[in-house]
Residue frames as a rotation matrix with the C-alpha (Angstrom) as fourth column:
MET 1
0.279 -0.832 0.480 -72.89
0.060 0.514 0.855 13.65
-0.958 -0.210 0.193 49.46
ALA 2
0.228 -0.227 -0.947 -70.77
-0.820 -0.569 -0.061 14.45
-0.525 0.790 -0.316 46.42
HIS 3
-0.535 -0.486 -0.691 -69.77
-0.769 0.619 0.160 10.89
0.350 0.617 -0.705 45.62
LYS 4
0.106 0.666 0.738 -71.67
-0.744 0.546 -0.386 7.61
-0.660 -0.508 0.554 45.69
PHE 5
-0.978 -0.201 0.064 -71.92
-0.127 0.803 0.582 4.08
-0.168 0.561 -0.810 44.32
GLU 6
-0.060 0.986 -0.153 -75.13
-0.917 -0.115 -0.381 3.22
-0.393 0.117 0.912 42.50
ILE 7
-0.803 0.019 0.596 -76.49
0.185 0.958 0.219 -0.31
-0.567 0.286 -0.773 41.66
TYR 8
-0.070 0.783 -0.618 -78.73
-0.810 -0.406 -0.424 -0.44
-0.583 0.471 0.662 38.59
LYS 9
0.084 0.179 0.980 -80.16
0.434 0.879 -0.198 -2.91
-0.897 0.442 -0.004 36.13
ASP 10
-0.711 -0.426 -0.560 -79.05
-0.349 -0.478 0.806 -2.48
-0.611 0.768 0.191 32.55
LYS 11
0.001 0.761 -0.649 -81.16
-0.994 -0.068 -0.082 -3.23
-0.107 0.645 0.756 29.44
ALA 12
-0.293 -0.134 -0.947 -80.03
-0.431 0.902 0.005 -6.83
0.854 0.409 -0.322 29.45
GLY 13
0.716 0.697 -0.040 -81.33
-0.247 0.307 0.919 -7.24
0.653 -0.648 0.392 32.99
GLU 14
0.125 -0.757 -0.641 -77.88
0.778 0.476 -0.410 -7.44
0.615 -0.448 0.649 34.60
TYR 15
0.913 0.132 -0.385 -76.86
0.377 -0.629 0.680 -5.54
-0.153 -0.766 -0.624 37.68
ARG 16
0.133 -0.871 0.473 -74.14
0.629 -0.295 -0.719 -2.96
0.766 0.394 0.509 37.28
VAL 17
0.412 -0.146 -0.899 -72.29
0.775 -0.464 0.430 -0.59
-0.480 -0.874 -0.078 39.62
ARG 18
0.255 -0.439 0.862 -71.40
0.546 -0.670 -0.503 3.03
0.798 0.599 0.068 38.72
PHE 19
-0.105 -0.391 -0.914 -69.44
0.930 -0.364 0.049 5.40
-0.352 -0.845 0.402 40.80
LYS 20
0.412 0.338 0.846 -70.61
0.657 -0.754 -0.018 9.05
0.631 0.564 -0.533 40.54
TYR 21
-0.415 -0.488 -0.768 -68.94
0.817 -0.571 -0.078 12.25
-0.400 -0.660 0.635 41.72
ASN 22
-0.523 0.344 -0.780 -71.08
-0.154 -0.938 -0.311 15.39
-0.838 -0.043 0.544 41.59
SER 23
0.473 0.881 0.013 -73.54
-0.301 0.175 -0.937 13.59
-0.828 0.439 0.348 39.23
GLU 24
0.289 -0.411 -0.865 -70.77
-0.943 0.032 -0.330 12.62
0.164 0.911 -0.379 36.75
VAL 25
0.990 -0.008 0.140 -70.16
-0.016 0.985 0.171 8.89
-0.140 -0.172 0.975 36.18
MET 26
0.210 -0.976 -0.049 -66.46
-0.911 -0.214 0.353 8.29
-0.355 -0.030 -0.934 36.87
PHE 27
-0.804 -0.416 -0.425 -66.65
-0.570 0.743 0.350 4.53
0.170 0.524 -0.835 36.08
SER 28
0.412 0.863 0.292 -69.00
-0.899 0.437 -0.023 1.60
-0.148 -0.253 0.956 35.87
THR 29
-0.423 -0.586 0.691 -68.51
-0.575 0.763 0.295 -2.12
-0.700 -0.273 -0.660 36.17
GLU 30
-0.917 0.118 -0.380 -69.26
-0.200 0.690 0.696 -5.23
0.344 0.714 -0.610 34.13
GLY 31
0.069 0.989 0.133 -72.67
-0.813 -0.021 0.581 -6.68
0.578 -0.148 0.803 34.38
TYR 32
-0.923 -0.227 0.309 -73.50
-0.378 0.681 -0.628 -9.21
-0.068 -0.696 -0.714 37.24
SER 33
-0.587 0.692 -0.419 -76.26
0.129 0.591 0.796 -11.75
0.799 0.413 -0.437 37.33
SER 34
0.279 0.675 -0.683 -77.23
0.859 0.143 0.492 -10.98
0.430 -0.724 -0.540 40.90
LYS 35
0.719 0.084 0.689 -77.50
-0.119 -0.963 0.242 -7.87
0.684 -0.256 -0.683 43.01
ALA 36
0.896 -0.444 0.026 -75.29
0.097 0.253 0.963 -9.62
-0.434 -0.860 0.270 45.68
SER 37
0.232 -0.849 0.475 -72.44
0.959 0.282 0.036 -9.89
-0.165 0.447 0.879 43.17
ALA 38
0.229 -0.136 0.964 -72.74
0.429 -0.875 -0.225 -6.16
0.874 0.465 -0.142 42.42
GLN 39
0.906 0.097 0.412 -72.68
-0.313 -0.501 0.807 -5.39
0.285 -0.860 -0.424 46.17
ASN 40
0.682 -0.729 0.058 -69.58
0.524 0.543 0.656 -7.59
-0.510 -0.417 0.753 46.54
ALA 41
0.188 -0.583 0.791 -67.97
0.861 -0.290 -0.419 -5.60
0.473 0.759 0.447 43.67
ILE 42
0.601 0.047 0.798 -68.51
-0.161 -0.971 0.178 -2.35
0.783 -0.236 -0.575 45.68
GLU 43
0.953 -0.248 0.175 -66.98
-0.149 0.121 0.981 -3.89
-0.264 -0.961 0.079 48.82
SER 44
0.441 -0.814 0.378 -63.98
0.861 0.503 0.078 -5.11
-0.254 0.291 0.922 46.82
ILE 45
0.249 -0.319 0.914 -63.44
0.561 -0.722 -0.405 -1.71
0.790 0.614 -0.001 45.33
LYS 46
0.809 0.104 0.579 -63.69
-0.358 -0.694 0.624 -0.01
0.467 -0.712 -0.524 48.76
LYS 47
0.875 -0.441 0.197 -61.26
0.046 0.481 0.875 -2.57
-0.481 -0.757 0.442 50.32
ASN 48
0.251 -0.819 0.516 -58.69
0.833 0.454 0.316 -2.94
-0.493 0.350 0.797 47.50
GLY 49
0.638 0.125 0.760 -59.05
0.654 -0.609 -0.449 0.44
0.406 0.784 -0.470 45.63
PRO 50
0.979 -0.202 0.005 -57.32
-0.190 -0.914 0.359 2.95
-0.068 -0.353 -0.933 48.02
GLY 51
0.333 -0.915 0.228 -54.03
-0.250 0.148 0.957 1.06
-0.909 -0.376 -0.180 47.95
ALA 52
0.628 -0.025 0.777 -54.05
0.619 0.622 -0.480 0.17
-0.472 0.783 0.406 44.28
PRO 53
-0.419 -0.852 -0.314 -51.12
0.362 -0.474 0.803 1.38
-0.833 0.223 0.507 42.19
VAL 54
0.603 0.462 -0.651 -51.62
-0.370 -0.561 -0.740 3.64
-0.707 0.687 -0.167 39.15
GLU 55
-0.198 -0.626 0.754 -50.44
0.578 0.547 0.606 1.98
-0.792 0.556 0.254 35.88
ASP 56
0.257 0.255 -0.932 -49.99
-0.471 -0.809 -0.351 4.47
-0.844 0.529 -0.088 33.04
ASN 57
-0.132 -0.231 0.964 -50.34
0.616 0.743 0.262 2.65
-0.777 0.628 0.045 29.72
SER 58
0.796 0.558 -0.235 -50.75
0.220 -0.628 -0.747 5.86
-0.564 0.543 -0.622 27.68
GLN 59
0.075 -0.843 -0.532 -47.18
-0.623 -0.456 0.635 6.05
-0.779 0.284 -0.560 26.49
ALA 60
0.895 0.266 -0.358 -46.59
-0.438 0.382 -0.813 4.98
-0.080 0.885 0.459 22.90
């Protein structure tokens, strides 16, 4: 599979989620105190992400 979500523990002991495509990290989340919260973040991204608008804030 070329893309996947990964749950991992950071150096502070918090759970984080990263999304990888072909081994490249595309994004990662904030830290969560529980693995269940990290899993909820994945489900939220899957549910709400596909229809999310793109907001371009790069214009000066």
